[in-house]
C-alpha positions in Angstrom: 0.0 0.0 0.0 1.2 3.5 -0.9 0.9 6.0 1.9 0.6 9.7 0.9 2.9 11.1 3.6 3.5 14.8 3.0 1.4 14.8 -0.2 -1.4 17.3 0.0 -2.4 17.3 -3.7 -5.6 15.3 -4.3 -4.7 14.8 -8.0 -1.3 13.4 -7.1 -2.7 11.0 -4.6 -5.3 9.7 -7.0 -3.1 9.5 -10.1 -0.2 8.0 -8.1 -2.2 5.2 -6.6 -1.9 6.3 -3.0 -4.5 5.3 -0.4 -7.2 7.9 -0.1 -9.8 7.9 2.7 -13.0 9.0 1.0 -14.3 12.3 2.4 -16.1 13.3 -0.8 -19.7 12.7 0.4 -19.2 15.3 3.1 -17.7 17.7 0.5 -20.8 17.2 -1.7 -23.0 17.9 1.3 -21.3 21.1 2.0 -21.4 22.3 -1.6 -25.1 21.4 -2.1 -26.4 22.8 1.2 -24.5 26.0 1.8 -22.1 28.6 0.5 -19.7 30.1 3.0 -17.8 27.8 5.5 -15.0 27.9 8.0 -13.2 24.9 9.5 -10.6 24.9 12.3 -8.4 21.8 12.8 -4.9 21.2 14.2 -1.9 21.2 12.0 -1.0 18.0 10.0 -4.7 17.0 10.1 -5.5 16.9 6.4 -6.9 20.4 5.9 -4.7 21.1 2.8 -5.8 17.8 1.3 -9.4 18.6 1.9 -9.0 22.0 0.2 -7.2 20.3 -2.7 -10.0 17.8 -3.1 -12.6 20.7 -3.2 -10.4 22.4 -5.8 -10.5 19.3 -8.0 -14.2 18.9 -7.6 -15.1 22.5 -8.5 -12.7 22.4 -11.4 -14.8 19.6 -12.9 -12.1 16.9 -12.8 -14.6 14.0 -12.7 -11.9 11.4 -13.6 -10.2 11.9 -10.3 -13.3 10.8 -8.4 -13.8 7.4 -10.0 -14.9 5.0 -7.4 -15.5 7.6 -4.7 -18.8 8.6 -3.2 -19.0 12.0 -5.0 -18.9 10.2 -8.4 -22.4 8.9 -7.8 -23.7 12.0 -6.1 -22.8 14.8 -8.5 -24.8 14.8 -11.7 -23.8 18.0 -13.4 -19.9 18.3 -13.0 -19.7 22.0 -13.9 -16.3 23.8 -14.1 -15.9 26.9 -11.9 -13.1 29.3 -11.7 -11.2 28.4 -8.5 -9.1 30.9 -6.5 -7.0 28.8 -4.1 -5.0 30.8 -1.6 -2.5 28.9 0.6 -0.7 30.9 3.3 1.4 28.0 4.5 5.0 27.5 3.5 6.2 31.1 4.4 7.7 32.7 7.5 6.0 35.9 8.3 8.5 38.1 10.2 7.8 41.4 8.5 4.7 43.1 7.3 6.0 43.0 3.7 6.2 39.2 3.8 2.4 38.9 3.7 2.1 41.4 0.9 4.7 39.5 -1.1 2.8 36.3 -0.6 -0.5 37.8 -1.7 1.1 39.5 -4.7 2.3 36.2 -6.0 -1.2 34.8 -6.1 -2.8 38.1 -7.4 -0.4 38.4 -10.3 -1.1 34.8 -11.4 -4.9 35.3 -11.2 -4.7 38.7 -12.9 -2.9 37.2 -15.8 -5.3 34.2 -16.1 -8.4 36.2 -16.1 -7.2 39.3 -17.9 -7.6 41.9 -15.2 -6.8 45.3 -16.6 -7.5 47.6 -13.6 -4.4 48.6 -11.7 -4.7 48.8 -8.0 -2.2 49.0 -5.2 -4.3 47.6 -2.4 -4.4 43.8 -2.3 -8.0 43.8 -1.3 -9.0 45.9 -4.3 -6.9 43.6 -6.6 -8.7 40.6 -5.1 -12.1 42.1 -5.8 -11.1 42.9 -9.4 -9.9 39.3 -9.9 -13.2 37.9 -8.6 -15.1 40.2 -11.0 -12.9 39.3 -14.0 -13.1 35.6 -13.3 -16.9 35.8 -13.3 -17.1 37.8 -16.4 -14.6 35.7 -18.4 -16.0 32.3 -17.5 -19.7 33.0 -17.0 -19.5 30.9 -13.8 -19.5 32.0 -10.3 -16.2 31.9 -8.4 -15.0 29.4 -5.8 -12.7 30.8 -3.1 -10.6 28.3 -1.1 -8.2 29.6 1.6 -5.8 27.3 3.5 -4.5 28.5 6.9 -6.2 31.8 6.7 -4.5 33.1 9.9 -1.0 31.8 9.7 0.7 35.2 9.7 -1.1 36.1 12.9 -0.5 32.9 14.7 3.1 33.0 13.8 3.4 36.3 15.7 1.0 35.8 18.6 3.7 36.8 21.0 4.4 40.0 19.0 1.2 42.0 19.5 2.1 45.0 17.2 3.1 42.8 14.3 0.2 40.5 14.9 -2.2 43.5 14.8 -0.7 44.7 11.5 -1.2 41.3 9.9 -4.8 41.1 11.3 -5.7 44.5 9.8 -4.2 43.5 6.4 -6.0 40.2 6.3 -9.3 41.8 7.4 -9.2 44.2 4.5 -8.4 41.4 2.1 -11.0 38.9 3.2 -13.8 41.6 3.6 -13.9 41.7 -0.2 -15.7 38.3 -0.2 -18.9 39.6 1.2 -19.1 42.5 -1.2 -18.9 40.0 -4.2 -21.7 37.7 -3.0 -23.4 37.7 -6.4 -20.2 36.5 -8.1 -19.3 33.7 -5.6 -20.5 30.1 -5.8 -18.7 28.7 -2.7 -16.1 29.8 -0.2 -14.2 27.6 2.3 -11.6 28.8 4.7 -9.4 26.7 7.0 -7.1 27.5 9.9 -5.6 26.2 13.1 -7.2 28.7 15.4 -10.6 30.5 15.6 -10.1 33.1 18.3 -13.4 34.7 17.3 -12.0 34.0 13.8 -9.4 36.6 14.7 -11.9 39.4 14.2 -10.9 39.1 10.6 -14.4 38.2 9.3 -16.4 41.0 11.0 -18.0 41.8 7.7 -18.5 38.3 6.7 -21.2 37.5 9.2 -22.8 34.7 7.2 -19.7 32.4 7.5 -20.8 29.0 8.7 -18.3 27.6 11.3 -18.4 23.9 11.1 -15.5 23.3 13.4 -17.7 21.8 16.1 -20.5 20.5 13.9 -20.9 16.8 14.6 -21.8 16.1 11.0 -18.3 17.0 9.9 -16.4 15.9 13.0 -14.3 13.5 10.9 -14.1 15.5 7.7 -10.4 15.7 8.5 -8.6 12.9 10.3 -9.4 9.2 10.3 -12.2 7.6 12.3 -12.2 4.2 13.9 -14.3 2.7 11.2 -12.1 4.2 8.5 -9.0 2.7 10.2 -10.5 -0.7 10.2 -11.9 -0.4 6.6 -8.9 1.1 4.9 -6.0 0.0 7.0 -6.8 -3.4 8.5 -4.0 -5.1 6.4 -1.6 -2.4 7.5 -2.4 -2.9 11.2 -1.7 -6.6 10.7 1.7 -5.8 9.2 2.8 -3.5 12.0 1.5 -6.0 14.6 3.7 -8.7 13.0 6.7 -6.4 12.8 6.4 -5.5 16.5 5.6 -9.0 17.8 2.0 -8.0 18.8 -1.4 -9.5 18.3 -3.6 -7.5 15.9 -6.0 -6.4 18.7 -3.1 -5.4 20.8 -1.8 -3.3 18.0 -5.2 -1.6 17.5 -5.3 -0.8 21.2 -1.8 0.8 21.0 -2.7 2.9 17.9 -5.7 4.1 19.8 -3.8 5.0 22.9 -1.1 6.9 20.9 -2.9 8.6 18.1 -6.7 8.6 18.7 -8.9 10.7 21.0 -9.5 13.9 19.1 -13.2 15.0 19.8 -14.4 18.1 18.0 -17.9 17.8 19.4 -19.3 16.3 22.6 -21.3 13.7 20.6 -18.6 12.9 18.1 -16.5 9.7 18.1 -12.8 10.0 18.4 -10.6 10.8 15.4 -7.0 9.6 14.7 -4.2 12.0 13.7 -3.7 10.9 10.1 -0.1 12.0 9.8 1.0 9.9 12.8 -1.0 6.9 11.6 0.4 7.0 8.0 4.0 7.3 9.3 3.5 4.5 11.7 2.2 2.2 8.9 5.0 3.1 6.5 7.8 2.7 9.1 6.2 -0.1 11.2 7.4 1.8 14.3 5.5 3.6 16.9 6.9 7.1 17.4 5.8 10.7 18.1 5.6 11.7 14.4 3.3 14.8 14.9 5.8 16.4 17.2 8.9 15.4 15.2 7.7 17.7 12.4 7.9 20.7 14.7 7.2 21.6 18.3 4.5 24.2 19.1 7.0 26.9 19.8 4.6 29.8 19.7 2.3 28.2 22.1 5.1 27.2 24.6 6.5 30.7 24.5 3.0 32.1 25.0 2.4 29.9 28.1 5.7 30.7 29.6 5.5 34.5 29.0 2.0 34.6 30.6 3.1 32.8 33.9 0.3 30.2 33.7 0.0 27.3 36.1 0.5 24.4 33.7 -1.8 22.1 35.6 -4.7 24.5 34.9 -4.3 23.7 31.2 -6.5 20.5 31.3 -9.5 21.1 33.4 -13.2 20.8 34.0 -16.1 23.2 33.4 -14.8 25.1 30.4 -17.5 27.2 28.7 -18.1 27.1 25.0 -17.0 30.7 24.7 -13.5 29.7 25.9 -13.2 27.0 23.3 -14.3 29.2 20.4 -12.2 32.2 21.6 -13.3 35.8 21.5 -10.1 37.6 22.5 -7.6 37.4 19.7 -5.2 39.9 21.4 -4.7 38.0 24.6 -6.4 34.6 24.2 -6.7 32.3 27.2 -4.1 29.5 27.1 -6.8 26.8 27.3 -8.3 28.3 24.1 -5.1 28.0 22.2 -4.4 24.5 23.6 -7.8 23.3 22.4 -7.8 24.9 19.0 -4.3 23.7 18.2 -5.0 20.1 19.1 -3.1 19.8 22.4 -6.4 19.5 24.3 -9.7 17.9 23.2 -13.3 17.4 24.5 -13.6 14.6 27.0 -17.2 15.2 28.2 -20.0 17.7 28.2 -22.1 19.0 31.1 -25.5 19.9 29.7 -26.7 21.5 32.9 -24.0 24.2 32.8 -23.1 24.0 29.1 -19.5 23.4 30.0 -16.8 20.9 28.8 -14.2 18.8 30.4 -10.9 18.9 28.5 -7.8 16.7 28.5 -4.9 15.7 26.3 -6.3 13.6 23.4 -3.7 10.8 23.5 -0.2 9.8 24.8 1.6 11.2 21.7 0.3 14.7 22.4 0.8 14.6 26.2 4.3 13.3 26.0 5.3 15.5 23.1 3.9 18.7 24.8 5.6 18.0 28.1 8.8 17.4 26.2 8.4 20.8 24.5 7.7 22.5 27.8 10.7 20.8 29.4 13.0 22.4 26.8 12.2 25.8 28.4 11.6 24.8 32.0 14.0 21.9 32.5 16.5 21.8 29.6 18.9 19.5 31.5 16.4 16.7 31.2 16.7 16.9 27.4 20.4 17.2 27.4 20.9 14.0 29.4 22.8 15.9 32.2 20.4 14.8 34.9 20.1 11.3 36.3 16.4 10.6 35.8 16.6 7.0 36.8 18.2 7.7 40.2 15.8 10.6 40.8 12.8 8.3 40.3 14.4 5.7 42.5 14.8 8.2 45.3 11.2 9.3 45.0 9.8 5.8 44.9 12.0 4.8 47.8 11.1 7.7 50.0 14.6 9.0 49.9 13.8 12.7 50.4 17.3 13.8 51.0 18.5 12.1 47.8 15.9 13.5 45.5 16.1 17.0 47.1 19.9 17.1 46.6 19.5 16.1 43.0 16.7 18.6 42.4 18.8 21.4 43.9 21.8 20.4 41.8 19.6 20.2 38.7 18.2 23.8 39.2 21.7 25.2 40.0 23.1 23.7 36.8 20.4 25.1 34.5 21.1 28.3 32.6 17.7 29.9 32.1 16.0 33.2 32.6 13.4 33.3 35.3 10.4 35.2 34.2 7.5 36.5 36.2 6.3 34.7 39.3 9.3 32.9 40.7 7.3 30.5 42.9 5.0 29.6 40.0 8.1 29.0 37.7 9.6 26.5 40.1 6.2 24.9 40.6 5.8 24.4 36.9 9.5 23.1 36.6 9.0 20.5 39.3 5.6 19.5 37.9 7.0 19.0 34.4 9.9 16.9 35.6 7.7 14.6 37.7 5.2 14.1 34.9 7.8 13.3 32.4 8.9 10.5 34.8 5.4 9.0 34.7 4.2 10.3 38.1 0.7 11.6 38.6 1.1 15.2 39.7 -1.4 18.0 40.8 -0.5 21.5 41.5 -2.7 24.0 43.4 -4.6 21.0 44.8 -7.7 22.2 46.6 -8.6 21.1 50.1 -11.3 22.4 52.5 -8.7 24.6 54.2 -6.5 25.7 51.3 -4.5 24.8 48.3 -1.5 22.4 48.3 1.3 23.7 45.9 2.3 20.2 44.7 1.0 16.7 45.5 2.0 13.4 43.9 2.1 9.8 44.9 3.9 6.5 44.2 2.9 2.9 45.1 4.1 3.5 48.7 4.2 7.3 49.4 2.2 10.5 49.1 4.3 13.6 48.8 2.8 16.9 49.9 4.9 19.9 49.0 4.5 23.5 50.0 6.8 26.1 48.3 8.0 29.4 49.7 10.2 32.2 48.3 12.9 33.8 50.5 11.4 32.4 53.7 12.2 29.8 56.3 11.3 26.3 54.9 9.8 25.6 58.3 7.1 28.2 57.5 6.1 26.1 54.6 6.1 23.0 56.7 3.9 24.7 59.4 1.4 25.6 56.7 1.0 21.9 55.8 0.5 21.0 59.4 -1.8 23.9 60.4 -4.1 23.5 57.5 -4.2 19.7 57.7 -3.2 19.2 54.1 -2.6 15.5 54.8 -6.2 14.7 55.8 -7.5 13.9 52.3 -4.8 11.2 52.0 -4.9 9.5 55.4 -7.1 6.7 54.1 -4.8 5.9 51.2 -2.7 3.5 53.3 0.5 5.1 52.0 3.2 6.8 54.0 2.7 10.6 53.8 5.8 12.7 53.3 5.3 16.4 54.1 7.9 18.7 52.6 8.5 22.5 52.8 10.8 24.0 50.2 12.2 27.5 50.1 13.5 29.1 46.8 15.9 31.9 46.7 15.2 34.8 44.3 18.9 35.6 44.4 20.3 32.1 43.5 17.3 30.8 41.5 17.5 27.5 43.3 16.5 25.7 46.5 17.6 27.5 49.6 16.7 25.1 52.3 14.0 22.4 52.9 12.3 20.7 55.8 10.5 17.4 56.2 7.9 16.0 58.5 
């Protein structure tokens, strides 16, 4: 079987004999029931292939759809002028970068449709192209935009530049509504919504299908599609790894499944990770190997967020869709970029419970965070094995000495709340070692800074800055932080730790 890894052209996949998971019935449904659409999905999830398939369909390339659902659904096969704008593949570091990208497309379209008007503004040129394409062909225009907001997302931690890109794109896209009589269909995709970046304020009839259950698997691979298209491939990888077939299915699900784009929708697999797994017969974190979410990690660190608040309960719909493009909530970005997904829905309060979709995302994201918070873990300069042994064996002095040395040996810039920074650092380290960790754990009498457990021990940790560690220990005792864990049958270790704002490391600790 040929796997179309990295191939985003529908025609190349069909003509080259690559496997194609048929999404054409949903494309026909969109085209026959509406006109303006928006879809948000994580990167490497098949958005570009979806747009390319739409381009082939509206271009009347019937031969490419032989044997697919759309072949039997479409009866007319008309050819429309298609304006396909793809904002991927460029780095947007200056305002002129976007104008140069738009100019490339506009020049090509102007030549193709014989635009004679001379305008400087990209939006005015775009409008002239739409008019000319309609006049020349006698058919209404199809507009397809891939990664509509990439210049903005690339600069989410640079507010002035982000705002310049937003204004430029708002002026460009606003042309679409003014040409309604000339347009047959418009479909725009992106990674984030964020109130659709306030870009489409004039295009108020844009139908956002990102959380529509009818199209939850329009990108990605469903469980039924996995078994229908790739059962033979699963057998091959199971054999290569000495597994039974059902065991292999279970591992694929654990690693790559779990994306829910609606509370009622079944899980969807990451197609990029699946296809790479089948081609190599090896289980790896393929999604993250193509690039870490650097903009998101920088944003989280810059904002001094408690990283354990990222996956949480009772998240309102407004947070998921995002209304503040200037300073979005971190959980909004985490959900829209695919690092969190819907686990359940509370109809009483109209809220969602979110969590990491699968092991690949959780492990990969923690790894990305650790490069900022705990770089020595990545560089192999820290004895993870011995650190874990100390924790599992209740050797507090051993693991505290190692943790102190670890912090002292890191060369990093402390930003914002020092106590929160150290809290996040310790939490990331422990989670990467497979320990279940909670920060800011709520009890009836207060919040525990860090709590985690092993088979034999429960660790309760209180952090202080530039104070006596005994003060931290007294807080644990006075507020009875150990009471929720007394029935666990495990030995409880209470630990007060003081951090120095001068040395940026541990400056004393006390145990009870």
